NUMIVEX-70542 format. One record per residue: residue number from 0; residue in three letters; chain; x, y, z of N, C-alpha, C in turn. Coordinates in nm, 3 decimals. Layout:
N
num | residu | chaine | n.X | n.Y | n.Z | ca.X | ca.Y | ca.Z | c.X | c.Y | c.Z
NUM | ALA | A | X | Y | Z | X | Y | Z | X | Y | Z;
...
END
This chain:
88
num | residu | chaine | n.X | n.Y | n.Z | ca.X | ca.Y | ca.Z | c.X | c.Y | c.Z
0 | MET | A | 0.079 | -0.103 | 0.041 | 0.012 | -0.055 | 0.029 | 0.013 | 0.167 | -0.021;
1 | THR | A | 0.055 | 0.261 | -0.083 | 0.097 | 0.314 | -0.060 | 0.076 | 0.380 | 0.058;
2 | ASP | A | 0.180 | 0.567 | 0.070 | 0.139 | 0.614 | 0.167 | -0.023 | 0.695 | 0.141;
3 | LEU | A | -0.095 | 0.707 | 0.239 | -0.183 | 0.805 | 0.269 | -0.165 | 1.017 | 0.177;
4 | PRO | A | -0.242 | 1.040 | 0.128 | -0.256 | 1.187 | 0.129 | -0.270 | 1.240 | 0.201;
5 | VAL | A | -0.244 | 1.297 | 0.347 | -0.305 | 1.387 | 0.419 | -0.257 | 1.560 | 0.366;
6 | ARG | A | -0.399 | 1.637 | 0.442 | -0.354 | 1.781 | 0.450 | -0.328 | 1.831 | 0.579;
7 | ALA | A | -0.289 | 1.920 | 0.598 | -0.214 | 1.976 | 0.728 | -0.394 | 2.108 | 0.736;
8 | ARG | A | -0.452 | 2.054 | 0.857 | -0.521 | 2.179 | 0.866 | -0.522 | 2.209 | 1.100;
9 | HIS | A | -0.530 | 2.296 | 1.127 | -0.539 | 2.344 | 1.254 | -0.688 | 2.346 | 1.309;
10 | ASP | A | -0.679 | 2.316 | 1.444 | -0.899 | 2.358 | 1.472 | -0.873 | 2.428 | 1.493;
11 | SER | A | -1.056 | 2.472 | 1.605 | -1.012 | 2.629 | 1.646 | -0.940 | 2.691 | 1.804;
12 | GLY | A | -0.828 | 2.556 | 1.785 | -0.721 | 2.588 | 1.902 | -0.646 | 2.602 | 1.861;
13 | GLY | A | -0.607 | 2.593 | 1.710 | -0.488 | 2.714 | 1.622 | -0.402 | 2.534 | 1.637;
14 | CYS | A | -0.434 | 2.444 | 1.736 | -0.351 | 2.258 | 1.714 | -0.388 | 2.252 | 1.549;
15 | PRO | A | -0.230 | 2.199 | 1.474 | -0.255 | 2.148 | 1.340 | -0.365 | 1.938 | 1.360;
16 | VAL | A | -0.450 | 1.974 | 1.321 | -0.513 | 1.831 | 1.307 | -0.452 | 1.754 | 1.123;
17 | VAL | A | -0.449 | 1.653 | 1.153 | -0.470 | 1.536 | 1.028 | -0.541 | 1.500 | 0.920;
18 | ARG | A | -0.583 | 1.537 | 0.811 | -0.695 | 1.387 | 0.800 | -0.630 | 1.319 | 0.677;
19 | VAL | A | -0.681 | 1.194 | 0.703 | -0.658 | 1.153 | 0.550 | -0.778 | 1.171 | 0.466;
20 | THR | A | -0.716 | 1.167 | 0.329 | -0.828 | 1.231 | 0.237 | -0.827 | 1.036 | 0.156;
21 | ASP | A | -0.737 | 0.967 | 0.141 | -0.800 | 0.905 | 0.061 | -0.810 | 0.726 | 0.147;
22 | VAL | A | -0.899 | 0.746 | 0.153 | -0.906 | 0.577 | 0.276 | -0.990 | 0.513 | 0.204;
23 | SER | A | -1.089 | 0.534 | 0.101 | -1.112 | 0.487 | 0.019 | -1.044 | 0.358 | -0.035;
24 | GLU | A | -0.932 | 0.392 | -0.138 | -0.938 | 0.309 | -0.155 | -0.793 | 0.234 | -0.145;
25 | ASP | A | -0.798 | 0.198 | 0.045 | -0.706 | 0.110 | 0.094 | -0.779 | 0.004 | 0.184;
26 | LEU | A | -0.936 | 0.103 | 0.181 | -1.060 | 0.018 | 0.220 | -1.041 | -0.120 | 0.104;
27 | SER | A | -1.068 | -0.017 | 0.010 | -1.112 | -0.174 | -0.126 | -1.047 | -0.217 | -0.152;
28 | GLY | A | -0.910 | -0.235 | -0.144 | -0.781 | -0.293 | -0.111 | -0.776 | -0.387 | -0.035;
29 | LEU | A | -0.895 | -0.361 | 0.104 | -0.823 | -0.403 | 0.254 | -0.943 | -0.563 | 0.217;
30 | GLU | A | -1.100 | -0.506 | 0.185 | -1.166 | -0.598 | 0.166 | -1.159 | -0.669 | 0.073;
31 | ALA | A | -1.085 | -0.626 | -0.038 | -1.034 | -0.756 | -0.130 | -0.968 | -0.850 | -0.128;
32 | GLU | A | -0.880 | -0.868 | -0.052 | -0.812 | -0.886 | 0.021 | -0.860 | -1.048 | 0.171;
33 | PHE | A | -0.954 | -0.933 | 0.226 | -0.991 | -0.996 | 0.361 | -1.171 | -1.015 | 0.350;
34 | PRO | A | -1.218 | -1.125 | 0.279 | -1.352 | -1.080 | 0.234 | -1.470 | -1.112 | 0.343;
35 | GLY | A | -1.344 | -1.188 | 0.427 | -1.445 | -1.252 | 0.530 | -1.411 | -1.113 | 0.643;
36 | TYR | A | -1.408 | -1.024 | 0.612 | -1.437 | -0.886 | 0.760 | -1.524 | -0.773 | 0.718;
37 | GLU | A | -1.581 | -0.714 | 0.780 | -1.675 | -0.659 | 0.702 | -1.541 | -0.528 | 0.775;
38 | PHE | A | -1.608 | -0.425 | 0.650 | -1.464 | -0.322 | 0.725 | -1.568 | -0.145 | 0.730;
39 | ALA | A | -1.562 | -0.041 | 0.777 | -1.573 | 0.051 | 0.878 | -1.496 | 0.159 | 0.871;
40 | THR | A | -1.477 | 0.328 | 0.848 | -1.428 | 0.422 | 0.942 | -1.552 | 0.465 | 1.015;
41 | GLN | A | -1.453 | 0.526 | 1.093 | -1.555 | 0.618 | 1.217 | -1.426 | 0.806 | 1.226;
42 | GLN | A | -1.461 | 0.859 | 1.210 | -1.383 | 1.011 | 1.286 | -1.394 | 0.960 | 1.432;
43 | THR | A | -1.237 | 1.037 | 1.403 | -1.173 | 1.037 | 1.613 | -1.134 | 1.183 | 1.548;
44 | TRP | A | -1.133 | 1.194 | 1.760 | -1.060 | 1.303 | 1.741 | -0.943 | 1.315 | 1.633;
45 | ASP | A | -0.846 | 1.219 | 1.651 | -0.729 | 1.178 | 1.586 | -0.710 | 1.254 | 1.456;
46 | GLY | A | -0.873 | 1.167 | 1.379 | -0.863 | 1.208 | 1.225 | -0.981 | 1.050 | 1.142;
47 | ILE | A | -0.957 | 0.961 | 1.105 | -0.994 | 0.883 | 1.069 | -1.024 | 0.697 | 1.169;
48 | SER | A | -1.049 | 0.653 | 1.201 | -1.045 | 0.509 | 1.274 | -1.109 | 0.430 | 1.129;
49 | ILE | A | -1.041 | 0.278 | 1.189 | -1.100 | 0.174 | 1.071 | -1.092 | 0.099 | 1.123;
50 | SER | A | -1.197 | 0.021 | 1.180 | -1.239 | -0.133 | 1.163 | -1.280 | -0.216 | 1.104;
51 | ALA | A | -1.203 | -0.346 | 1.139 | -1.291 | -0.433 | 1.111 | -1.378 | -0.572 | 1.142;
52 | ARG | A | -1.427 | -0.603 | 1.132 | -1.561 | -0.732 | 1.201 | -1.518 | -0.856 | 1.147;
53 | ARG | A | -1.542 | -0.929 | 1.209 | -1.549 | -1.064 | 1.149 | -1.724 | -1.135 | 1.105;
54 | ARG | A | -1.718 | -1.216 | 0.959 | -1.842 | -1.127 | 0.962 | -1.915 | -1.290 | 0.968;
55 | ARG | A | -1.847 | -1.380 | 1.017 | -1.947 | -1.494 | 1.118 | -1.941 | -1.495 | 1.275;
56 | GLY | A | -1.883 | -1.339 | 1.328 | -1.900 | -1.362 | 1.455 | -1.758 | -1.458 | 1.511;
57 | CYS | A | -1.815 | -1.489 | 1.651 | -1.671 | -1.561 | 1.742 | -1.703 | -1.721 | 1.697;
58 | ALA | A | -1.716 | -1.766 | 1.561 | -1.761 | -1.880 | 1.530 | -1.658 | -1.958 | 1.502;
59 | ARG | A | -1.565 | -1.891 | 1.457 | -1.399 | -1.969 | 1.554 | -1.353 | -1.905 | 1.617;
60 | PRO | A | -1.204 | -1.928 | 1.673 | -1.069 | -1.923 | 1.701 | -1.077 | -1.812 | 1.659;
61 | GLY | A | -0.906 | -1.664 | 1.699 | -0.872 | -1.571 | 1.634 | -0.972 | -1.462 | 1.650;
62 | VAL | A | -0.916 | -1.332 | 1.563 | -0.952 | -1.225 | 1.596 | -1.046 | -1.196 | 1.564;
63 | TYR | A | -1.107 | -1.166 | 1.628 | -1.298 | -1.080 | 1.605 | -1.308 | -0.978 | 1.520;
64 | ALA | A | -1.186 | -0.882 | 1.535 | -1.203 | -0.729 | 1.576 | -1.039 | -0.685 | 1.538;
65 | VAL | A | -1.028 | -0.557 | 1.484 | -0.915 | -0.487 | 1.518 | -0.925 | -0.322 | 1.468;
66 | VAL | A | -0.911 | -0.258 | 1.512 | -0.916 | -0.094 | 1.494 | -0.830 | -0.064 | 1.508;
67 | THR | A | -0.774 | 0.035 | 1.410 | -0.654 | 0.150 | 1.369 | -0.704 | 0.283 | 1.301;
68 | GLY | A | -0.603 | 0.311 | 1.293 | -0.620 | 0.420 | 1.224 | -0.491 | 0.421 | 1.078;
69 | ASP | A | -0.457 | 0.292 | 1.094 | -0.360 | 0.270 | 1.014 | -0.401 | 0.133 | 0.928;
70 | PRO | A | -0.386 | 0.177 | 0.829 | -0.438 | 0.082 | 0.699 | -0.309 | -0.047 | 0.688;
71 | ASP | A | -0.193 | -0.008 | 0.698 | -0.118 | -0.118 | 0.645 | -0.098 | -0.204 | 0.849;
72 | GLU | A | -0.126 | -0.154 | 0.960 | -0.126 | -0.194 | 1.031 | -0.235 | -0.351 | 1.030;
73 | MET | A | -0.373 | -0.220 | 1.017 | -0.448 | -0.330 | 0.979 | -0.397 | -0.473 | 0.874;
74 | ARG | A | -0.398 | -0.409 | 0.783 | -0.335 | -0.539 | 0.707 | -0.197 | -0.675 | 0.772;
75 | ARG | A | -0.114 | -0.591 | 0.898 | -0.064 | -0.642 | 0.909 | -0.089 | -0.774 | 1.098;
76 | ALA | A | -0.235 | -0.688 | 1.093 | -0.270 | -0.812 | 1.177 | -0.368 | -0.888 | 1.150;
77 | LEU | A | -0.443 | -0.890 | 1.058 | -0.525 | -0.951 | 1.012 | -0.445 | -1.109 | 0.881;
78 | LEU | A | -0.286 | -1.073 | 0.838 | -0.238 | -1.150 | 0.742 | -0.205 | -1.236 | 0.866;
79 | GLU | A | -0.181 | -1.246 | 1.029 | -0.088 | -1.204 | 1.102 | -0.241 | -1.342 | 1.164;
80 | ASP | A | -0.336 | -1.305 | 1.215 | -0.397 | -1.364 | 1.250 | -0.457 | -1.510 | 1.104;
81 | GLU | A | -0.479 | -1.485 | 1.009 | -0.465 | -1.570 | 0.951 | -0.402 | -1.666 | 0.873;
82 | ARG | A | -0.261 | -1.655 | 0.951 | -0.119 | -1.754 | 0.942 | -0.166 | -1.816 | 1.026;
83 | THR | A | -0.166 | -1.772 | 1.219 | -0.248 | -1.802 | 1.288 | -0.323 | -1.929 | 1.282;
84 | SER | A | -0.406 | -1.909 | 1.177 | -0.541 | -1.968 | 1.222 | -0.493 | -2.067 | 1.167;
85 | ARG | A | -0.433 | -2.069 | 1.036 | -0.381 | -2.212 | 0.930 | -0.322 | -2.296 | 1.002;
86 | GLN | A | -0.175 | -2.289 | 1.159 | -0.165 | -2.355 | 1.219 | -0.206 | -2.411 | 1.305;
87 | GLY | A | -0.287 | -2.392 | 1.346 | -0.379 | -2.426 | 1.501 | -0.440 | -2.509 | 1.449;
END
């Protein structure tokens, strides 16, 4: 995945705020790579949070949900879960 383009802004108190502007491309890639998970985004104080929730709930051991602001971290966590699930 590529680095996400960002725009620097300031909130009403003058503090810098960074907003991710191209999350949809990363979400499309994650959805294609991990069809067993439902992905969503949510606006947070720090920008955008990405969540992944397993579609079939807790029917099997392993990761049920991952929440992060980093698409690469999301991918690593889901890949690690797939790897350990195959070993078990």
